[in-house]
N, C-alpha and C positions, 0 to 999 in steps of 0.2 A: 790450301796451296796459296791462295791470294794473300792471306795474312802472313805466311812465311816470306813471301816476296817483299811485303811492306816492312817486315822486321829486318830483313836483310838490307834494305835500302836505308834504314835508320840506325844500323848497328855500329856505325863509326862516323866521325866527322868527315873523313875522306869520302865515304860513300854518299853522305848527304851533299857534299859539294859537287860530286859527280852528277847527282840527280838534278841539282839546280842548274848545272852546266848543260845538261841534256834539254832542259826546258828552254834555256836561253838560246840554244842553237835552233830549236824549233820555233822560236819567235813568240813564246808565251809572254804576255804582258806582265802577269803577276807570277813570281816565282814562289812556289809553295812546296812544303814538305808533305810526304805521305803521313797519314794518321793511323794510329793503332787503336783498336776498340778496347773497351774496358767492360768487364762483366758486371760491375756495379753501377755503370752509367747507362741510362736509357738512351736508345737511339744511337749509341756509339758505333755499332756495326754498320748501321745505315749511313752515318756520316763518313765512316772510313771508306766504304765502297763508293760513295758518291765522289769523294775527293779523288780516289784512284781512277774512276771512270772519266772524270774531267781531265785527267792527265794521262790518258791511255797511251798515246804515242810516246810521251816522255818516259813512261815506265818501260815500254818495249825497247826504246833506244838505250835506256840506262842498263837494262839486263844484257843487251847486245854488247855494249861497251865494256861491261864488266867481264863478259865471256872472252872478248878479244884480248883483254888485258891479262887474264889468268893463264899461266903457263902449265900448271899441273892439270893433266888430262882428266883425272877423276873429279877434281873440283870444277873443271870446265863443264863436264857433263851435268853436274848438279846445278850449276848456274843456268845452263841452257834449258833445263827442265822447269825453271822458274818462269820462263816466258809464256805468257798466256796466248792461246790461239784466238782467232777471230770468233770462233764459236763460244769459247769460254768468256770472252769479253761481252758477247751478246747475253750470255746467261747472267753475268754480273749486272748488266743493265736491267734485265727482267727482275732480278732479285731486288734491286733498288726500287723498282716500281711497287713491288709487293710490300716492302718495308716502309715505303713512303706513306701507305695508308695507316700503318701503325704509328708512324711519327706524327702524322696529322692528328690522330686521336690523342696521343700523349700531349701534344702541344695544346690541345683544346681544353684539357682539364688540369694543366700544371701551372700553378701560379703561387707566388709568395704572399701577395698583398691583397688580391682581389678574389671574390668568390667565383668558383668555376664549376661547382657541383651540378649546376643546371646543364652543363655540356656533357656530363658523363654518359648518360643513357643514349642521347643522339650520336655521340662519338663512337660508342661501342656498336650500335646498330649499323652505322655507316660503314665501319671497318668490316664487320661481319658480312654485310651485303656485298662490299667490294671484293672480298676474298671468295665469296660464293660465286660471283660472276666469273672470277678468274679461273675457277675450277673447270668451267665449261669451255675454256679457250685452249686451243691446241698448243700455243706457244708456251703455256705454263704447265705443260704435262709433266715436266721433270720436277715440279714443285708440289704436285698433288698430295703426296704423303705429308709434307710439311704444312700445307694449307689445311688439310683435314685435322691435323693435330692442333694447329693454332685456333681453328674454329671451335674445336671441342673445348679448349681452354677458355676461349671467349664466352662460350655458352655457359660454362661453369661460373665464371665471374658474373655474368648477367643474371643468372638465377639467384645468386647471393644477394643481389640488390633488392630482391623481393622481401627480404627479411627486415628492411627498413623503409620508412616512408620519406626519408630525407631527400632522395633523388627527385621524386615526384613533386614534393612541396617546393624544393628549390627551383624547379622548372616553372611552377605556377607563380612563384614570387618574382620571376623576371617580368617587369612591367610591360615589355613589348611582346613577349611570347605568350605568357599565360597558358591558355588551352590550345594555342595555335598548333604546336607540334603534335599534340595528341590527336586533334581532329584530322590532321593531314596524314598521319602515319599509323594511327591505331584504330581498331574497330570501334563502332559506336557504343557497344556495350562496355568496353573498357574505358571509354571517355566518361561515361556516366559513373563508373566506379571511381574514377579520379575526382570528379566533382563531389561525389558522396564523401570521399575521404577528406577533401578540403573543407567541406561544410562541417564535418564532425570535428576536425581540428580547430576550426574557427569558433564553433560553439563551445568547445571545451576551454579554449583560451579566453573567450569572452566571459564565461562564468567564473573562471579562475581570477581574472582581473577584478571583477566586481565583487566577488565573494571575499577576496583577501584584503579589500579595502584599499587597493592600489589605484582605484579609478581616478582619484584626485591627482596622483603622481602622473598618470598617463595624460590627463587633461592638461596639467601644467607643462609637461613635455611638448604636447601638441601645440599649446599656446606659444611656447618659445619658438618652435619650428615655424609656426605661422608668421611670427614677427620677422624671423630670418628671411622667409620667402618674400615678405613685403619690402625688406631692405635690399634684397639682392636684385641687381639689374642685369640686363643683357638677355641672351637667348633663353636661359633657363626660366626666367621670370615670364617671358612671353609664352613659353610652352605651358607653364603652370596656369596662366590666365586662360589660354585656349582650352585646356582640359577642364577648367572650372565651368566654362560655358557649355561644354559637352555634358557635364554632369547635370546641369539644369534641365537638359532635354531628356535625360534618362529617367524612366519611371520604374524603378526596381520593384519586384514583387515582394513586398515586405509584409510581415505579420506582426501585429502588436505583441503577441505572446512569444515571438521569437525575434527580438530586436537585432540580433546579429545578422539576420537575413539581408537587411538593407545594405550593410557594408559589404557583405559577401557578393551580392548581385551587382552592386555599383562598381566594385573593383573589376569584376570579370567582364562587365559590359562596356565600360569606358575604354576607348582606344587611347593608349598612352604612347608617348615618344620620349626618348632619352637623348639629350644633346650629345654630340660627338665628344665633347670635352668633359663629360660627366660619366661616372661609373654607377653601378647599381646601388652601392652602399650610399653614395651621396644622394642619389635619387630618393631612396627611402628616408634618408635624414630630412630631406626637404618636404616630403609628402606624408610624413607620419601623422600630421594633423588631419589629413584627409581620410586615411585608413589606419586608425590607431591599433586595431586588433591585428590586422594584416601585418602592420609594422612590427608588432610584438613578435609575431611568428618569424618575420624576416630576420630579426636580431638573433634568433635561435638557429634557423636553418641555413642562412647564408654564411654563418660562421664555420660551418662544416667544410673541411677541405676535401677536395675530390681525390687528392693523392697525398702521399707522405713525403713529397719532395721537400717542402719547407721544413718539416720536422727533422728529416734526415740531414739537411744542411745545418740545422741548429746543433744536432749531435756531432756532426763533423767539425763544426766550429769550436764546440766545447772540447772535443778531443785534441784540437790544436792548442787550446788554452791549458788544459790539464796534461802536461807532458810528464816524462819520467822524472824530470828535475823539479816539477811543480806538482807532485802527486799528493801533497798534504794540505792543499788549499781547502778552506772551509766553504760550506755551501753558500753563505752570504757573499763571500769574496768572489766566488765563481759567478754568481748571479750578477754582481756589480760589474765584473769584467765583461760579461756577455752583453749586458745592456750598453756599456760604453762602446764596445765594438760595433754594435748595431747602430747606435747614434752617430758614430763617426762615419760609417759607411753610407748612412742615409743623409749625411750633411745636416744633422740636427743640433750639433754642438756649436759650430762656427757659422754664424749667419751675418749677412750684410746689415750693417747698422744704418738705419734711415736717419739722415741728418736733417737739421732745420733747412739747410740750403736746398736739399732734394725736395722737401715739401714745398718750399717757396717756388721752385721751378714748376712743380706740378700744378700749383694753384694759379700761377701766371698763365699757364697754357690752357687752363680750363675756362670755358665760357660759362656764363651764368645759365645759358639755355640747357647745359648738361644736367642741371638740377630739375629740368622739366618746367621751367618758368620763363616767361618772356621778360624783356627789360622793364616794361611798365609794371608788371607784377612785382619785380624786384624793388622798384622804387616805392611802391605801395607798402611792401613789407618793411622797408627801412624806415618809412614815415610812421607806421603804426607800431613799431617794435617797442616792447617793454620788457623789463627783466622778469616780470610776473609771467608773461607768456612763455618765456624760456623755461622757467621752472615747471610750468604746467606741461610742456612738451616732454620734459625729462621724466615726469611722473608716469607717463604712459608706458615707458620702457622699463619701469621698475618691476621686478618679479617679487611677488609676495611669498615668503618662505614660511611655511607652517611647521612649527616644532611641536611634536607630540610629547 
């Protein structure tokens, strides 16, 4: 019945104007239209009900005004039946509360550009726990059948995650969480199984890297990342320095016959922190030289998407490109068009050009102390400067490329 009321309010421009007028009379600061849910969009029902609840008085006034305006008695009765009672509005609010848990879970593992798989299990467990608590509350008695059905479906999804190690490994690869969630919410025996799983994965990857002859590539990549860390300034560099000091204090239980144990224990024992302006992918890019085998696993597991939102949007975008009038486009043309659309929306095509004047202004505003040197040290550098020293400094940054 709620959805019928919203559809009725949006069925013509005249009714839309009347609903806006009802809000204006009631003193609403923002004049909004009612929303209609879509079966193919997640959380659309939750959004629809929340919008209606926020304009509850306006909805009632709109239905009342439409009823007064209608002269046909039969139509008038149908319009009067659309007005929700106080009890029905209370039920709408309770339903919004329950759907809010699902929306929180959906938002936790829905993203286009960043890994969110590490949020999947905690989000499902939290939603299941919240609905389970609601079952025992009298005010949610009317929703018990729906809650039981929803919890059954959640349990079905949760059991399917046992078929893959990706969820657990993604949680372990979060530098700030690691084993924290498991220790807090899982039994000790299950935590040991998680550690055993991670150790087996690390051992397998370590042997694969060294057996396939790619250890030189890993070392080269780690060396490049190390130089990037040294060149990077600000919060992230200070965080990396602090972590390095912590590592010196850690005495991991390593075994010469099992060289992967040292890195395994070091990563799990060191307390890491991620700056607010840095995501997990960037963190692993900067710390790959510290945990090369873990970083190799991160490249595999963090790339796994927790939901199909991004791929569904890609298909929807492709559907717009391949229309009925453009149904004979070849694959390479479609690929090029999709790439161009993505680059345009992400502002990767048109970038601001940095002019010489901009660089001059930046250099004028920069103090020499910004480079970490005092004025006296700057004078000494200028006095002892030679072109040979500049060439020597550049040689340190040159990467040696080995061609097999």
